[in-house]
C-alpha positions in Angstrom: 56.8 60.1 2.5 54.4 57.5 3.6 53.1 57.1 0.1 56.6 56.7 -1.2 57.5 54.1 1.5 54.3 52.2 0.7 55.2 52.1 -3.0 58.7 51.0 -2.3 57.4 48.2 -0.1 54.9 47.2 -2.7 57.7 47.2 -5.4 59.9 45.1 -3.0 57.1 42.5 -2.4 56.4 42.3 -6.2 60.1 41.7 -7.0 60.3 39.1 -4.2 57.3 37.4 -5.7 58.8 37.3 -9.1 62.0 35.9 -7.8 59.9 33.2 -5.9 58.1 32.3 -9.1 61.3 32.0 -11.0 62.8 29.8 -8.3 59.6 27.6 -8.3 59.9 27.0 -12.0 63.6 26.0 -11.7 62.6 23.7 -8.9 60.0 21.9 -10.9 61.8 21.9 -14.3 64.1 18.9 -13.7 61.6 16.4 -12.4 59.2 17.4 -15.2 61.8 16.7 -17.8 62.7 13.4 -16.2 58.9 12.4 -16.1 58.6 13.3 -19.8 61.8 11.1 -20.6 60.2 8.4 -18.6 57.1 8.5 -20.7 58.9 8.3 -24.0 61.4 5.7 -23.0 58.8 3.4 -21.3 56.4 3.6 -24.3 59.1 2.6 -26.7 60.3 -0.3 -24.4 56.7 -1.4 -24.0 56.0 -1.6 -27.7 59.3 -3.4 -28.3 58.8 -6.0 -25.5 55.3 -6.6 -26.6 56.3 -7.2 -30.2 59.2 -9.3 -29.1 57.0 -11.3 -26.7 54.3 -12.0 -29.3 56.7 -12.8 -32.1 59.3 -14.6 -30.0 56.6 -16.5 -28.0 57.7 -15.4 -24.6 55.0 -14.5 -22.0 57.6 -13.1 -19.6 58.4 -10.4 -22.3 54.7 -9.8 -22.7 54.3 -9.4 -19.0 57.2 -7.0 -18.8 55.7 -5.1 -21.7 52.5 -4.6 -19.6 54.8 -3.4 -16.7 56.4 -0.8 -19.1 53.1 0.5 -20.2 52.1 0.9 -16.6 55.3 2.8 -16.0 54.3 5.0 -19.0 51.1 5.9 -17.3 52.9 6.4 -14.0 55.3 8.8 -15.5 52.6 10.6 -17.4 50.5 11.1 -14.2 53.6 12.3 -12.3 54.2 14.8 -15.1 50.6 16.0 -15.0 50.7 16.3 -11.3 54.0 18.4 -11.4 52.3 20.8 -13.8 49.1 21.0 -11.7 51.0 21.4 -8.5 52.5 24.7 -9.7 49.0 26.4 -10.0 48.5 29.4 -7.7 46.3 29.3 -4.6 42.7 30.1 -5.2 39.6 30.5 -3.0 38.9 26.7 -2.8 42.6 25.9 -2.4 44.2 28.6 -0.2 47.3 26.5 0.3 47.8 25.9 -3.4 47.8 22.6 -5.3 51.2 21.2 -4.3 49.7 17.9 -2.8 48.8 16.8 -6.4 52.0 15.0 -6.6 51.2 12.8 -3.6 47.7 12.1 -4.7 49.1 11.1 -8.1 51.6 8.9 -6.5 48.9 7.0 -4.6 46.7 6.6 -7.7 49.6 5.3 -9.7 50.4 2.8 -7.0 46.9 1.3 -7.5 47.4 1.0 -11.2 50.8 -0.7 -10.7 49.4 -3.2 -8.3 46.5 -4.1 -10.5 48.9 -4.7 -13.5 50.9 -7.1 -11.3 47.7 -9.0 -10.4 46.9 -9.5 -14.0 50.4 -10.7 -14.8 50.5 -13.2 -11.8 47.1 -14.6 -12.8 48.0 -15.1 -16.4 51.3 -16.7 -15.5 49.7 -19.1 -13.3 47.1 -20.0 -16.0 49.8 -20.6 -18.5 52.0 -22.8 -16.3 50.5 -26.2 -17.3 50.7 -25.3 -21.1 53.4 -26.8 -23.2 55.2 -24.5 -25.6 58.5 -24.2 -27.3 61.5 -22.1 -26.3 61.3 -18.4 -27.4 63.4 -16.9 -30.2 67.0 -16.4 -29.5 66.9 -12.7 -30.3 64.6 -12.2 -27.3 67.6 -12.6 -25.0 69.1 -9.4 -26.5 65.8 -7.6 -26.0 65.6 -8.5 -22.4 69.2 -7.7 -21.7 68.9 -4.3 -23.3 65.8 -3.5 -21.3 67.6 -4.4 -18.1 70.3 -1.9 -18.9 67.9 0.9 -19.9 65.8 0.4 -16.8 68.9 0.7 -14.6 70.0 3.9 -16.5 66.5 5.4 -15.8 66.7 4.5 -12.1 70.1 6.3 -11.7 68.8 9.4 -13.7 65.4 9.8 -11.9 66.9 9.0 -8.6 69.5 11.7 -8.9 66.8 14.3 -10.1 64.3 13.2 -7.3 66.9 13.7 -4.5 68.0 17.1 -6.0 64.4 18.4 -6.3 63.0 16.6 -3.2 60.3 14.9 -5.4 59.2 11.7 -3.5 57.1 10.8 -6.4 60.2 10.9 -8.6 62.3 8.9 -6.2 59.5 6.3 -5.9 59.3 6.2 -9.7 63.1 5.8 -9.8 62.8 2.7 -7.6 60.1 1.4 -9.7 62.7 1.4 -12.5 65.1 -0.4 -10.3 62.6 -3.0 -9.7 61.9 -3.3 -13.5 65.6 -3.7 -14.0 65.7 -6.6 -11.6 62.6 -8.0 -13.2 64.2 -7.7 -16.6 67.1 -9.6 -15.2 64.8 -12.4 -14.1 63.0 -12.5 -17.5 66.5 -12.7 -19.1 67.5 -15.6 -16.8 64.2 -17.4 -17.6 64.7 -17.0 -21.3 68.2 -18.4 -21.0 66.9 -21.5 -19.0 64.2 -22.1 -21.6 66.6 -21.7 -24.6 69.1 -23.9 -23.1 66.8 -26.6 -21.5 64.3 -26.7 -24.2 60.6 -27.6 -23.7 61.2 -29.4 -20.5 62.1 -26.0 -19.0 59.3 -24.1 -20.7 57.8 -23.3 -17.1 60.8 -21.0 -16.5 59.3 -18.4 -18.7 56.2 -18.2 -16.6 58.2 -18.4 -13.4 60.1 -15.3 -14.6 56.8 -13.6 -15.2 55.8 -14.3 -11.6 59.0 -12.7 -10.5 58.1 -9.7 -12.6 54.7 -9.6 -10.8 56.4 -9.7 -7.4 58.6 -6.8 -8.4 55.5 -4.7 -9.5 53.8 -5.4 -6.1 56.9 -4.2 -4.4 57.0 -1.0 -6.5 53.3 -0.4 -6.0 53.6 -0.7 -2.3 56.6 1.7 -2.1 54.6 4.2 -4.3 51.5 4.1 -2.1 53.5 4.3 1.1 55.3 7.4 -0.2 52.1 9.2 -1.2 50.2 8.4 1.9 53.2 9.7 4.0 53.1 13.1 2.3 49.4 13.3 2.7 49.7 12.8 6.4 51.7 16.1 6.8 55.1 14.5 7.3 57.6 16.7 9.1 60.7 17.8 7.1 64.1 16.2 7.7 66.0 17.3 10.8 68.7 18.9 8.7 66.4 21.2 6.9 64.7 22.1 10.3 68.1 23.1 11.8 68.8 25.3 8.6 65.5 27.2 8.8 65.8 27.8 12.6 69.4 29.1 11.9 68.2 31.5 9.3 65.4 32.7 11.5 67.7 33.4 14.4 69.9 35.7 12.0 66.9 38.1 11.7 67.5 41.2 13.8 65.0 41.3 16.7 64.4 37.5 16.9 65.4 36.4 20.4 64.6 32.7 19.9 62.6 30.2 17.9 59.9 28.7 20.2 58.7 26.0 17.7 58.8 25.2 14.0 56.5 22.9 12.1 57.7 22.3 8.5 55.3 20.0 6.6 56.1 18.7 3.2 53.6 19.2 0.4 54.7 17.8 -2.9 58.1 19.3 -3.8 57.6 22.2 -1.5 57.1 22.9 2.3 54.9 25.0 4.4 56.2 26.4 7.6 54.6 27.4 10.9 57.1 29.4 12.8 56.8 30.8 16.4 59.3 33.4 17.2 60.3 35.0 20.5 60.8 38.7 20.6 61.5 41.5 23.3 58.2 41.9 25.1 58.7 45.7 25.6 58.5 46.4 21.8 55.4 47.6 20.1 53.1 45.4 18.1 54.2 47.2 15.0 57.8 46.4 15.7 56.9 42.7 16.4 55.0 42.7 13.1 57.9 44.1 11.1 60.3 41.4 12.7 57.8 38.6 11.7 57.7 40.0 8.1 61.6 40.2 7.9 61.8 36.6 9.1 59.3 35.4 6.5 61.0 37.3 3.7 64.4 36.0 4.6 63.3 32.4 4.7 61.3 32.6 1.4 64.5 34.1 -0.2 66.9 31.6 1.2 64.8 28.4 0.6 63.3 27.9 -2.8 61.4 24.9 -1.7 59.3 27.0 0.9 56.0 27.9 -0.5 54.8 29.9 2.5 55.8 30.8 6.0 53.2 31.5 8.8 55.0 33.5 11.5 53.6 33.9 15.0 55.2 36.3 17.4 55.6 35.5 21.1 57.0 37.6 24.0 60.4 36.2 25.2 60.5 35.1 28.8 64.3 35.7 29.1 66.4 38.2 26.9 70.0 37.5 26.1 72.6 39.3 28.2 
């Protein structure tokens, strides 16, 4: 009987593990697709704007092309981090690799800021130079870029909120800043086209606005990544939901404390449960396992739950 019970328990744990693996893949799939879309779209936009800036004599477009290539790298790094974050725990990384996303976000932020420094320096250098207005077709290129960046912002923002990916949300706001920067480039091109050589400085001024937007995006990316690396607590709503599910487990008298730290797309929980002090250690151990299994089944974003059992000071009537 004991052998059969052990086999049944082992089979149940295996099935639960398979379910959690499937759930994890579902969790990571949408942001990975969004990151891949970002790589392709930003690469195409960067190439188009670079060609347009060179052929149409617009440094603002060239600056925005550099920004798009930076976004390509950012999306590629986020994609690689999402893949790496799904690797199972090992001897050197007993908590897994979920923080790869936050590390990637901080690294991308540095690259974004450096690209902004180059654009600002080059724009300031070109301000005294006299050059003619850009080609009229560059206006259409700048306008189309603004529309595409806004669409990417809405798409990635929706995916980031649904999956809980802070790197994806930050990447989405990077696209919103790009959309605003593209609008600034469009305005600069219009001023230069209408005003002629006397307003040639407006092209460089637009490039400086692009640099400012890049600085803002880089700071936001770094702030988000650093926050996750500092074991930021989960949102109050999720804390309430986890506590509510734990209290539904038979034998749990109360939840003494809950620490729910975010790690990439997933969470790790430290849960202290209060149980009847008169029960055996074996019974308390079983209650802790039931609580852990229930939480892992109910919340796909939970990677692991550490349960500590405490004797309850007061029992419910």
